[in-house]
C-alpha positions in Angstrom: -31.1 -0.5 37.8 -29.8 0.3 34.4 -26.5 -1.5 35.2 -28.3 -4.6 36.3 -30.5 -4.5 33.1 -27.5 -4.2 30.8 -25.7 -7.0 32.6 -28.7 -9.2 32.3 -29.0 -8.4 28.6 -25.3 -9.2 28.1 -25.6 -12.5 30.0 -28.0 -13.9 27.3 -25.6 -13.1 24.4 -23.3 -16.2 24.8 -23.9 -19.8 25.5 -23.8 -20.8 29.2 -20.3 -22.2 29.1 -18.9 -19.0 27.5 -20.9 -16.8 29.9 -19.2 -18.6 32.9 -15.8 -18.3 31.3 -16.2 -14.6 30.6 -17.9 -13.7 33.9 -15.9 -11.0 35.7 -13.2 -10.8 33.0 -12.7 -7.4 31.4 -9.2 -7.9 30.0 -7.9 -10.3 27.4 -5.8 -13.4 27.2 -2.7 -11.2 27.4 -3.6 -9.3 30.6 -5.5 -12.2 32.3 -3.6 -15.5 31.8 -6.1 -17.3 33.9 -8.7 -16.3 31.4 -6.7 -18.2 28.7 -6.4 -21.3 30.9 -10.1 -21.2 31.8 -11.1 -21.1 28.1 -8.6 -23.4 26.4 -9.0 -26.2 28.9 -12.7 -26.7 29.6 -14.1 -25.1 26.5 -12.0 -26.9 24.0 -12.6 -30.2 25.8 -16.4 -29.8 25.5 -18.5 -31.6 22.9 -18.5 -29.8 19.5 -19.4 -30.5 15.9 -16.6 -32.1 14.0 -15.7 -32.1 10.3 -12.6 -34.2 10.0 -10.1 -32.9 12.5 -11.8 -29.4 12.8 -14.2 -28.9 15.7 -16.8 -26.2 15.7 -18.6 -24.7 18.6 -21.5 -22.2 18.7 -20.5 -19.4 21.0 -23.6 -17.2 20.8 -26.7 -18.1 22.7 -28.8 -17.3 19.7 -29.3 -20.1 17.1 -31.1 -20.2 13.8 -31.4 -16.4 13.3 -29.1 -13.9 11.7 -26.0 -14.7 9.7 -23.5 -17.3 10.7 -20.1 -15.7 11.5 -17.3 -18.3 11.9 -14.2 -17.2 13.8 -11.1 -19.0 12.4 -8.2 -18.4 14.8 -4.5 -18.0 14.5 -1.7 -20.6 14.5 -2.5 -21.6 18.1 -5.9 -22.6 16.7 -7.4 -22.5 20.2 -10.2 -20.2 19.1 -10.1 -17.9 22.1 -7.9 -15.0 21.2 -10.8 -12.9 20.0 -12.9 -13.6 23.1 -13.5 -9.9 23.9 -15.2 -9.5 20.5 -17.7 -12.3 21.0 -20.3 -10.3 22.9 -20.2 -7.5 20.4 -20.7 -9.8 17.4 -23.5 -11.7 19.2 -25.2 -8.4 20.1 -25.3 -7.6 16.4 -27.6 -10.6 15.9 -25.0 -12.9 14.4 -25.0 -16.6 15.2 -21.3 -16.7 16.2 -19.2 -19.9 15.9 -15.6 -20.7 16.4 -13.4 -23.6 15.2 -10.4 -25.2 16.9 -8.1 -28.2 17.0 -5.9 -29.7 19.7 -2.1 -29.3 20.0 -1.7 -32.9 18.8 -3.4 -32.2 15.5 -1.3 -32.9 12.3 -3.8 -32.1 9.6 -2.1 -30.6 6.5 -3.3 -27.2 5.1 -5.2 -28.4 2.1 -7.1 -30.9 4.2 -8.1 -28.2 6.7 -9.3 -26.1 3.8 -11.6 -28.9 2.6 -12.9 -29.5 6.1 -13.7 -25.9 6.5 -15.4 -25.8 3.1 -17.6 -28.8 3.9 -18.8 -27.1 7.1 -19.6 -23.9 5.4 -21.4 -25.6 2.5 -23.5 -27.6 5.0 -24.6 -24.3 6.6 -25.4 -22.7 3.3 -27.3 -25.8 2.2 -29.4 -25.3 5.3 -30.4 -21.8 4.1 -27.9 -19.8 6.2 -25.6 -17.0 5.0 -22.0 -17.4 6.2 -19.3 -14.9 6.9 -15.8 -16.2 7.5 -13.8 -14.2 10.1 -10.1 -15.2 9.9 -7.3 -13.8 12.1 -3.6 -14.3 11.3 -3.3 -18.0 10.2 -7.1 -18.1 10.3 -7.1 -15.3 7.7 -4.9 -17.4 5.4 -7.1 -20.5 5.9 -10.3 -18.5 5.4 -9.0 -16.9 2.2 -8.1 -20.3 0.8 -11.6 -21.6 1.6 -13.2 -18.4 0.1 -11.3 -18.9 -3.1 -12.9 -22.3 -3.4 -16.4 -21.2 -2.2 -16.8 -18.0 -4.3 -19.1 -15.0 -3.8 -22.7 -14.8 -2.7 -25.5 -15.1 -5.2 -24.6 -18.7 -6.1 -25.3 -21.9 -4.4 -22.6 -22.7 -1.8 -21.1 -19.3 -1.9 -20.1 -17.0 1.0 -21.9 -13.9 2.2 -18.6 -12.1 3.2 -15.0 -12.5 4.2 -13.1 -10.7 7.0 -9.3 -10.9 7.2 -7.5 -9.6 10.3 -3.7 -9.4 9.8 -3.8 -12.5 7.6 -0.7 -14.7 7.4 -0.5 -14.2 3.7 2.6 -12.1 4.5 4.3 -15.0 6.3 6.4 -15.5 3.2 7.9 -12.1 3.7 9.0 -12.7 7.4 12.0 -14.5 8.9 9.8 -16.6 11.2 10.1 -19.8 9.1 13.8 -19.8 10.2 13.4 -18.1 13.6 10.6 -20.5 14.5 12.9 -23.5 13.9 15.6 -21.9 16.1 13.1 -21.4 19.0 11.8 -24.9 18.7 15.3 -26.2 19.0 15.5 -24.9 22.6 15.3 -27.8 25.2 11.7 -28.5 26.3 12.9 -30.6 29.3 10.9 -33.2 31.2 7.4 -32.6 32.3 7.4 -30.3 35.3 5.8 -31.3 38.6 3.1 -29.0 40.1 4.3 -25.8 41.8 5.5 -26.5 45.4 6.0 -22.8 46.4 4.1 -21.7 49.4 5.0 -18.0 49.4 5.5 -15.4 46.6 9.2 -15.3 47.2 9.4 -19.1 46.9 7.3 -18.8 43.7 9.8 -16.4 42.1 12.7 -18.7 43.0 10.9 -21.8 41.8 10.0 -20.0 38.5 13.7 -19.3 37.9 14.6 -22.9 38.4 11.8 -24.1 36.1 13.1 -21.7 33.4 16.4 -23.5 33.5 14.7 -26.8 33.3 12.5 -25.9 30.2 14.0 -23.0 28.3 11.6 -23.5 25.4 8.6 -22.7 27.4 9.9 -19.5 29.0 12.2 -18.1 26.3 9.9 -19.1 23.4 6.9 -17.6 25.1 8.8 -14.4 25.8 9.8 -14.2 22.1 6.2 -14.8 21.1 4.8 -12.2 23.5 7.4 -9.6 22.4 6.4 -10.2 18.7 2.6 -10.6 19.1 1.8 -8.1 21.8 2.1 -4.4 21.0 3.5 -1.8 23.4 0.1 -1.0 24.9 -0.5 -4.7 25.6 3.0 -5.3 27.0 2.5 -2.2 29.2 -0.7 -3.7 30.5 1.0 -7.0 31.2 3.9 -5.2 33.1 1.4 -3.1 35.0 -0.5 -6.1 36.1 2.6 -8.0 37.2 4.1 -5.0 39.1 0.8 -4.2 40.7 0.3 -7.8 41.8 3.8 -8.0 43.3 3.3 -4.7 45.2 -0.1 -5.9 46.4 1.5 -9.2 47.6 4.2 -7.3 49.5 1.6 -5.1 51.2 -0.5 -8.1 52.2 2.6 -9.9 53.5 3.5 -6.9 55.6 0.0 -6.6 56.9 0.1 -10.3 57.8 3.4 -9.9 59.7 2.3 -6.8 61.6 -0.9 -8.5 62.8 0.5 -12.0 63.4 0.6 -11.3 67.2 -3.0 -10.1 67.3 -5.6 -12.2 69.0 -7.7 -12.8 65.8 -4.8 -13.6 63.4 -6.3 -11.5 60.6 -4.6 -11.2 57.2 -3.3 -13.6 54.5 -1.3 -16.5 55.9 2.4 -16.6 55.1 2.0 -19.9 53.1 -0.5 -18.4 50.6 0.7 -17.7 47.0 -0.9 -14.7 45.2 -3.0 -16.5 42.5 -2.6 -13.6 40.0 1.2 -13.8 40.3 1.0 -17.6 40.0 -1.0 -17.2 36.7 1.5 -14.8 35.2 4.6 -16.7 36.1 3.2 -20.0 34.9 1.7 -18.6 31.7 4.7 -19.7 29.5 4.1 -23.3 30.6 0.5 -23.0 29.4 1.6 -21.7 26.0 4.2 -24.5 25.8 1.5 -27.1 26.4 -0.7 -25.5 23.7 2.2 -25.1 21.2 4.9 -27.7 22.0 8.0 -27.7 19.7 6.8 -30.5 17.4 3.5 -28.8 16.9 5.1 -25.5 16.1 7.5 -27.1 13.6 4.6 -28.9 11.9 2.4 -25.8 11.7 5.3 -23.6 10.4 5.8 -26.0 7.6 2.5 -27.7 6.8 0.2 -24.8 7.7 2.0 -21.5 7.1 4.5 -22.4 4.5 2.2 -24.6 2.4 -0.7 -22.3 3.0 1.2 -19.3 1.7 2.4 -21.0 -1.3 -1.0 -22.4 -2.1 -2.9 -19.1 -1.7 -0.2 -17.1 -3.5 -0.2 -19.4 -6.5 -4.0 -19.2 -6.7 -4.0 -15.4 -6.4 -1.3 -15.2 -9.2 -3.7 -16.9 -11.6 -5.5 -14.6 -14.1 -8.9 -13.2 -13.2 -12.0 -14.9 -14.3 -11.8 -17.7 -11.8 -13.8 -18.1 -8.7 -15.0 -14.7 -7.4 -14.5 -13.6 -3.8 -17.3 -12.2 -1.7 -17.3 -8.6 -0.3 -14.2 -8.4 1.9 -13.0 -6.5 4.9 -9.2 -6.5 5.3 -8.1 -5.1 8.6 -4.4 -4.5 9.1 -2.2 -3.4 12.0 0.6 -0.9 11.2 2.5 -2.0 14.3 2.5 -5.8 13.7 5.9 -7.1 14.5 5.1 -10.8 13.9 3.9 -10.4 10.3 4.4 -7.7 7.6 0.8 -6.5 8.0 1.8 -2.9 7.8 2.6 -3.2 4.1 0.4 -6.2 3.3 -2.5 -4.0 2.1 -0.3 -2.6 -0.7 0.4 -6.1 -2.0 -2.7 -8.1 -1.1 -5.3 -5.4 -1.7 -5.0 -5.3 -5.6 -4.8 -9.1 -5.7 -8.1 -9.4 -3.8 -9.6 -6.5 -5.8 -9.1 -8.5 -9.0 -11.0 -11.5 -7.6 -13.8 -9.8 -5.7 -17.1 -9.6 -7.4 -17.6 -5.9 -7.8 -14.0 -4.9 -7.6 -12.8 -2.1 -5.4 -16.3 -1.1 -4.3 -16.6 -4.4 -2.5 -13.2 -4.3 -0.8 -12.5 -2.3 2.3 -9.0 -2.0 3.7 -8.9 -0.6 7.2 -5.7 0.6 8.9 -6.2 -0.3 12.6 -3.4 2.1 13.5 0.4 2.3 13.6 0.6 1.4 17.3 -1.7 -1.7 17.1 0.2 -5.0 17.0 -0.5 -8.5 15.7 -3.3 -9.2 18.1 -5.8 -6.3 17.7 -9.0 -8.1 18.7 -8.9 -6.9 22.3 -11.1 -4.2 23.7 -9.5 -1.5 21.6 -11.1 -2.6 18.3 -14.8 -2.7 17.7 -14.9 -5.5 15.3 -18.7 -5.7 15.3 -18.9 -2.0 14.1 -16.2 -2.6 11.5 -18.1 -5.5 10.1 -21.5 -3.7 10.2 -20.0 -0.7 8.2 -18.0 -2.9 5.8 -19.0 -3.9 2.2 -20.2 -7.2 3.7 -23.3 -5.4 5.0 -23.2 -2.0 3.3 -24.1 -1.7 -0.4 -21.5 0.2 -2.4 -22.0 3.9 -2.3 -23.7 4.9 -5.5 -21.7 7.1 -7.8 -22.1 10.7 -7.3 -24.8 12.2 -9.6 -22.9 15.2 -11.0 -26.0 16.3 -13.0 -28.5 16.5 -10.2 -26.2 17.2 -7.2 -24.7 20.3 -8.6 -25.3 23.5 -6.6 -24.4 26.8 -8.2 -21.7 28.6 -6.3 -22.4 31.1 -3.6 -21.2 34.7 -4.0 -18.3 33.8 -1.6 -17.3 30.7 -3.6 -17.5 32.7 -6.9 -15.3 35.4 -5.4 -12.8 32.7 -4.3 -12.9 31.0 -7.7 -12.6 34.2 -9.6 -9.6 35.1 -7.4 -7.9 31.9 -8.3 -8.6 32.3 -12.0 -7.4 35.9 -12.0 -3.8 34.6 -11.7 -4.2 33.4 -15.3 -6.8 35.9 -16.6 -4.6 38.9 -15.6 -1.9 37.5 -18.0 -4.1 36.7 -21.0 -6.8 39.4 -20.5 -9.6 37.4 -22.2 -11.9 39.2 -24.7 -15.5 37.9 -25.3 -17.8 38.8 -28.1 -21.0 37.3 -29.5 -23.5 37.6 -32.4 -26.9 39.1 -31.8 -29.4 36.4 -33.0 -31.8 39.1 -34.3 -29.5 41.5 -36.2 -26.4 39.3 -36.8 -24.2 42.1 -35.5 -21.2 41.3 -33.2 -20.8 43.0 -29.9 -18.4 42.6 -27.0 -19.8 40.5 -24.1 -22.1 37.4 -24.0 -25.4 39.1 -24.7 -25.9 37.1 -27.9 -25.7 33.7 -26.0 -29.3 32.6 -25.0 -30.1 32.0 -21.4 -31.7 28.5 -21.1 -33.7 29.6 -18.1 -35.2 32.6 -20.0 -36.1 30.6 -23.1 -37.1 27.4 -21.4 -34.9 25.3 -23.7 -31.4 23.7 -23.4 -28.5 25.6 -25.0 -25.4 23.8 -26.2 -22.2 25.7 -26.6 -20.0 23.9 -29.2 -16.5 24.9 -29.9 -12.8 24.1 -30.1 -10.7 23.2 -27.1 -7.6 25.3 -26.6 -4.1 23.9 -25.8 -3.7 22.6 -22.2 -7.4 23.5 -21.5 -6.3 26.9 -20.3 -9.5 28.4 -21.8 -11.9 26.8 -19.3 -11.3 28.9 -16.2 -11.7 32.4 -17.8 -14.6 31.1 -19.9 -16.7 29.7 -17.0 -16.0 32.7 -14.7 -17.1 35.1 -17.4 -20.4 33.3 -17.8 -21.0 33.2 -14.1 -20.3 36.9 -13.7 -22.0 38.3 -16.8 -24.8 35.8 -17.4 -25.3 34.4 -13.9 -25.0 30.8 -14.9 -22.2 28.4 -15.8 -22.4 26.1 -18.9 -22.2 22.5 -17.6 -19.1 21.1 -19.2 -18.9 17.5 -20.5 -15.4 16.7 -19.3 -13.0 13.8 -19.6 -13.4 11.2 -16.8 -9.8 12.0 -15.7 -11.1 15.2 -14.1 -13.3 13.2 -11.6 -11.3 11.2 -9.1 -14.2 9.0 -8.1 -15.1 8.2 -11.7 -11.6 7.3 -12.6 -11.4 5.1 -9.4 -14.4 3.2 -10.6 -13.1 2.8 -14.1 -9.7 1.5 -13.2 -11.1 -0.8 -10.5 -13.4 -2.5 -13.0 -11.7 -5.8 -13.5 -13.4 -6.2 -16.9 -12.3 -2.8 -18.2 -8.9 -2.7 -16.6 -7.7 -6.1 -15.4 -4.9 -5.8 -12.9 -1.6 -7.3 -13.8 -1.1 -10.8 -12.2 1.5 -11.0 -9.4 4.6 -12.2 -11.0 7.4 -14.5 -9.6 10.4 -12.5 -8.4 14.1 -13.2 -8.7 14.1 -15.0 -5.3 11.4 -17.4 -6.6 13.4 -18.0 -9.8 16.5 -19.0 -7.9 14.7 -22.1 -6.5 15.7 -21.4 -2.9 13.9 -23.1 -0.1 10.8 -21.3 1.2 12.6 -20.4 4.5 15.5 -18.7 2.8 13.3 -16.9 0.4 11.1 -15.6 3.2 14.0 -14.5 5.3 15.6 -12.8 2.2 12.4 -10.9 1.5 12.1 -9.8 5.1 15.8 -8.6 5.1 15.3 -6.7 1.9 12.1 -4.9 3.2 13.9 -4.1 6.5 16.8 -2.6 4.5 14.4 -0.6 2.4 12.6 0.7 5.5 15.9 1.7 7.1 17.0 3.6 4.0 13.6 5.3 3.7 12.7 3.4 0.5 9.7 1.7 2.0 7.6 2.5 5.0 6.4 -0.2 7.3 3.7 2.2 8.6 0.7 1.2 6.5 -0.5 4.8 6.4 2.7 6.1 4.9 2.6 3.7 1.9 -1.1 3.0 1.7 -2.8 2.2 -1.6 -5.8 4.4 -2.6 -8.3 2.2 -0.9 -6.5 2.0 2.4 -8.3 4.0 5.1 -7.8 4.8 8.8 -10.2 3.0 11.0 -13.5 4.9 11.4 -12.8 6.1 14.9 -9.7 8.0 13.7 -10.7 9.0 10.2 -14.0 10.4 11.3 -16.0 8.3 8.8 -16.1 4.8 7.5 -14.4 3.7 4.4 -17.0 1.5 2.7 -15.7 2.4 -0.7 -16.3 5.2 -3.1 -15.0 8.7 -2.8 -15.8 11.1 0.0 -17.0 14.6 -0.6 -14.8 17.5 0.0 -15.5 21.2 0.5 -16.3 23.0 -2.6 -14.2 25.9 -1.8 -11.0 26.6 0.1 -9.6 29.6 1.8 -6.2 28.9 0.4 -5.6 30.2 -3.1 -4.4 27.6 -5.6 -3.6 30.0 -8.4 -6.3 28.5 -10.6 -4.7 25.0 -10.7 -7.9 23.1 -9.7 -10.3 25.3 -11.6 -8.2 25.2 -14.8 -6.9 21.7 -14.8 -9.7 19.9 -12.9 -7.4 18.5 -10.2 -9.2 17.0 -7.2 -12.5 17.3 -9.1 -12.1 21.1 -9.5 -14.2 21.2 -12.7 -17.2 19.7 -10.8 -17.3 22.8 -8.6 -18.4 24.8 -11.6 -20.9 22.4 -13.0 -18.9 20.0 -15.1 -20.0 16.4 -15.4 -18.2 13.3 -16.7 -19.0 12.8 -20.4 -21.4 9.9 -20.6 -24.6 9.5 -22.7 -26.7 9.5 -19.6 -25.3 12.7 -18.3 -25.7 14.5 -21.7 -29.3 13.4 -21.9 -30.0 14.4 -18.3 -28.6 17.8 -18.9 -30.7 18.2 -22.0 -33.8 17.0 -20.2 -33.2 19.6 -17.4 -32.9 22.4 -20.0 -29.4 23.3 -18.9 -26.6 25.2 -20.7 -24.0 22.6 -21.9 -20.4 23.2 -22.8 -19.2 20.6 -25.4 -15.8 20.2 -27.0 -16.3 17.4 -29.6 -12.5 17.3 -30.2 -12.0 16.6 -26.5 -8.5 16.0 -25.2 -7.1 15.5 -28.7 -7.5 19.3 -29.3 -6.3 20.2 -25.7 -3.2 18.1 -26.3 -2.5 18.9 -29.9 1.0 19.1 -31.4 3.0 22.0 -32.8 1.5 21.8 -36.3 -2.2 21.4 -35.2 -2.8 24.9 -33.8 -6.5 25.7 -33.8 -7.3 22.7 -35.9 -10.5 20.8 -35.1 -10.4 17.1 -34.3 -14.1 16.4 -34.3 -15.2 12.7 -34.5 -17.2 11.4 -37.4 -20.2 10.4 -35.2 -23.0 13.1 -35.1 -25.1 11.6 -32.2 -25.0 14.8 -30.2 -27.0 16.6 -32.9 -29.6 14.0 -32.9 -30.0 14.1 -29.1 -30.0 17.9 -29.1 -32.7 17.9 -31.8 -34.8 15.5 -29.7 -34.8 18.0 -26.8 -35.4 21.0 -29.0 -32.0 22.5 -28.1 -30.3 25.6 -29.4 -26.7 25.2 -30.4 -24.2 28.1 -30.3 -21.0 27.6 -32.2 -18.0 29.4 -30.9 -14.2 29.7 -31.5 -11.3 30.7 -29.2 -7.7 31.4 -29.8 -4.6 32.4 -27.8 -3.4 29.5 -25.6 -1.1 27.9 -28.2 0.5 31.3 -29.0 1.7 31.6 -25.4 4.0 28.6 -25.6 6.8 27.1 -27.6 6.7 23.4 -28.3 9.7 21.4 -27.3 11.2 19.6 -30.3 10.9 15.8 -30.4 14.3 15.1 -31.9 17.3 16.8 -30.4 19.8 14.9 -32.6 23.1 14.5 -30.9 21.6 16.1 -27.7 18.9 13.4 -27.4 20.5 11.9 -24.2 20.2 15.4 -22.6 16.5 15.6 -23.6 15.8 12.2 -22.1 17.4 13.3 -18.8 15.0 16.2 -18.5 11.8 15.9 -16.3 8.8 14.5 -18.2 7.0 17.8 -18.9 10.2 19.3 -20.3 11.1 16.3 -22.4 8.4 16.9 -24.9 5.3 14.8 -25.6 4.1 13.1 -28.7 0.3 13.5 -29.1 0.4 11.5 -32.3 1.8 8.5 -30.5 0.0 8.3 -27.1 0.7 5.5 -24.7 -1.9 3.0 -23.6 -4.1 4.2 -20.8 -6.7 2.5 -18.5 -9.0 5.4 -19.3 -9.1 4.6 -23.0 -9.8 0.9 -22.2 -12.6 1.8 -19.9 -14.2 4.4 -22.1 -14.0 2.4 -25.3 -16.8 0.2 -24.2 -19.0 3.1 -23.1 -20.1 4.4 -26.4 -19.8 8.0 -25.3 -21.5 9.6 -28.2 -19.9 12.7 -29.8 -16.6 12.5 -27.9 -16.2 8.7 -27.8 -13.6 8.7 -30.5 -11.5 11.5 -28.9 -11.7 9.6 -25.6 -9.9 6.7 -27.1 -6.8 8.8 -27.1 -5.7 9.3 -23.5 -4.5 12.7 -22.4 -0.9 13.1 -23.4 0.1 16.7 -22.8 2.9 18.0 -25.1 6.1 19.4 -23.7 6.0 23.2 -23.9 7.8 26.2 -22.5 6.8 29.9 -22.4 7.3 31.6 -25.8 9.7 34.5 -25.8 9.7 37.4 -26.4 6.3 38.6 -25.2 3.4 39.0 -27.5 3.1 42.1 -29.8 0.1 43.3 -31.8 1.1 41.2 -34.9 3.2 38.4 -33.4 2.5 35.7 -30.8 4.5 35.4 -27.6 4.2 35.0 -23.9 1.1 36.9 -22.6 -0.7 36.6 -25.9 -4.4 37.5 -25.4 -7.2 35.0 -25.3 -10.2 35.7 -27.6 -13.6 34.1 -27.6 -16.3 34.6 -30.2 -19.8 33.1 -30.0 -21.5 32.8 -33.4 -25.1 32.9 -34.5 -27.2 30.4 -32.6 -28.6 27.4 -34.5 -32.2 26.4 -33.7 -32.8 22.7 -33.9 -36.5 22.8 -33.4 -37.1 22.0 -37.1 -34.7 19.1 -37.2 -36.1 15.6 -37.1 -33.7 13.6 -34.8 -34.5 10.5 -36.8 -33.4 12.1 -40.0 -29.7 11.2 -40.1 -29.0 13.2 -43.3 -30.4 16.4 -41.7 -28.5 15.8 -38.5 -25.3 15.2 -40.5 -25.9 18.4 -42.4 -26.3 20.4 -39.1 -23.2 18.8 -37.7 -21.2 19.8 -40.7 -22.7 23.3 -40.5 -21.7 23.7 -36.9 -18.1 22.5 -37.6 -17.7 25.1 -40.4 -19.2 27.8 -38.1 -16.6 27.0 -35.4 -13.8 27.1 -38.0 -15.3 30.5 -39.2 -15.2 32.0 -35.7 -11.6 30.9 -35.3 -10.6 32.4 -38.6 -12.4 35.7 -37.8 -10.6 35.9 -34.4 -7.2 35.3 -35.9 -7.8 38.2 -38.3 -9.5 40.5 -35.8 -6.8 40.3 -33.1 -4.2 41.8 -35.4 -6.2 45.0 -35.1 -6.0 44.9 -31.3 -3.3 47.4 -30.1 -3.6 45.9 -26.6 -2.7 42.4 -27.8 0.8 43.7 -27.0 1.5 42.2 -23.6 3.7 45.0 -22.2 1.3 47.8 -23.3 -1.7 45.9 -22.0 -0.1 45.2 -18.7 0.8 48.9 -18.2 -2.8 49.9 -19.0 -4.5 47.3 -16.7 -2.2 47.9 -13.8 -3.2 51.6 -13.8 -6.9 50.8 -14.5 -7.1 48.4 -11.6 -5.7 50.7 -9.0 -9.2 51.6 -7.8 -10.2 47.9 -7.5 -13.8 48.6 -8.7 -16.1 45.5 -8.4 -18.0 43.8 -11.2 -21.7 43.2 -10.8 -23.2 39.8 -11.4 -25.6 40.2 -14.4 -28.1 37.5 -13.8 -29.1 34.3 -12.1 -29.6 33.9 -8.3 -26.5 36.1 -7.6 -27.8 39.0 -9.8 -26.6 42.3 -8.3 -23.8 40.7 -6.2 -20.4 42.2 -6.5 -17.2 40.4 -7.4 -14.0 42.3 -6.6 -11.4 39.9 -7.9 -12.3 40.3 -11.6 -9.8 43.0 -12.9 -10.6 45.5 -15.5 -9.5 44.6 -19.0 -7.9 46.8 -21.6 -9.9 47.7 -24.7 -9.7 45.5 -27.8 -10.0 45.7 -31.6 -12.8 47.9 -33.1 -16.0 46.2 -34.2 
């Protein structure tokens, strides 16, 4: 019953002619040649809408509802290669159309683009939304039309664009020359109908027909070997062999029963129809693509189309926008360079798509999928449904609201990772009691925002290379039970950076430039062959991988069935903890979004305001990356911006500000000189980090371009300078009580809290005075630490290490002092040596 119902439902999906053509056929045009003959002949001879030379047929039974999806086929332009996808697309509610022309057609590329544009505009004028679905040459033609039509939201614009192995890479293949060679093979005179009466006679007659028309058989074999992938070729071989064995069994059965009274079995003058279809398939291809037609389409369609589209894509952005686009590429395409096309075409499309990277999805169909992927293995309807054409861009992650404090296990793991650094620098923390003004070791003097019901802002200096972050955050989590939410540079958040650099207005991509081969003025065919030869040589030498996964751009994804999720744009989430220790790399340097695990948020006005409104503890370094990347003569110098907006915002939300200072990181390293004199060539030969940086002369960065227009309040000025870490090496000898060196101790001091409840946020003079007061307070804490540490006998690295190694033999745990984990034990935090007397 269920099988009958599903078959009945499916039968209503396509128009009657297509239902008859598809009835009983489960393969594709490669494994069922008769399917190809049944469709190309009767279906393309039927009445259809016409715009110039292009003819359009509605394939789906449904009309007038859903979006119009127009399938634009490959260079055969018969419109049947994707037949196995038609039911699925119709089942999604689309009104499915296809376009086609006959083999005699000689319409040039630009004229075809105009005809396609007219048809689409007519549909849009009738109130319909149109999605162009182009495969191979159809992808090239669809892209050219889309570049004229533009994106949705305007009159006459497209809803979406789907490109499957588009022939935009034709200019990087040798087919412009190889195609000419194949079409030079003799076509021969028209062949008479087959006269064979048995399978053996059919095989012999096929051999004779091959000699009479080499083009049909050799050309078709070359085409099949290039278009079909190993799986498709395997299915073809299996069908042929199975058919031949079946024929032999039937012949044997007929012979053994020929003397019986009833004469049962297949007669000896009957040819197996399946075998006949396979052996005469090349002749059908030759009728569809005779030599003159192939030569014309190689020149007037593929060559002219590639040059037209390439020149349009090379133009600067700001021209006609493209609609949301799905680009599906096969890594195993042997006909076109689809395996590497995403790397070249993706950024070019991204520049022209309205919405940038968020509205472009590049799908890797797999390394074993060839040029014709639209058989039963690919679910095109699902790919389209989950693409940016029908899915809104994933909203940016809300780092403020979506933060979850770490579990005890995650804190233990993070502490273990940070301990690799903390055990070397043995951080010391002290704070000022708000009531008495006395200093004490620990963080008791820092208010808990949850306890007082007000936001607390920790404002201080950033240490060199941002090495202060890990020990600072872990200490707050263990002693106080909460982590101050850091306002961090966007570079620490992969998804934010991805959005910034994909914004074509903030970071316009460089237009594709003409290469040396173009400058030589060589004919298209020679240039294309030269490019293909160069890419092949690079692939053989390991310089460039044809597998699209191996050299994929950031937006290139595996197809959903293999990747486990769709790739509709935006960044995926990852586990907040890992069982593999990373020695504090992610926690200290923010790699892979490591800062976000401990509550950090991208520094934006909205995030700062949201944190204040939620009454959070906020960690703010007004000097930003300029302080973290300072030069050899700027140790512990503040680089605060002139704007004081953060004080005004803090006053509006009745915040308490705690100034703090920290020292130690810059004393662990030695800066590499910028000028080596006669040894300058040796310096330039060193790896980048050892070559030495120049914080005073940073290079241009996409981050600075994107941030500049953001008005990021207190740190906007520091964000104009992109991170440019200086070249440093460990300072030797090791630190002593009165001299810096490797292993110098980190010291943090939190000063007296400043209550902003009496500050009017509209009074700029008062806010400026508070800003100046806080800056002086931070400088005072730094000066106090620099003096106090000279009284610390355990600043001496070797002495301190000896003490702590012995003290940590019992591996006593630390108890979490507050928050939801209060009372929990952390065993990875080592005991620290005593410090200076207070």
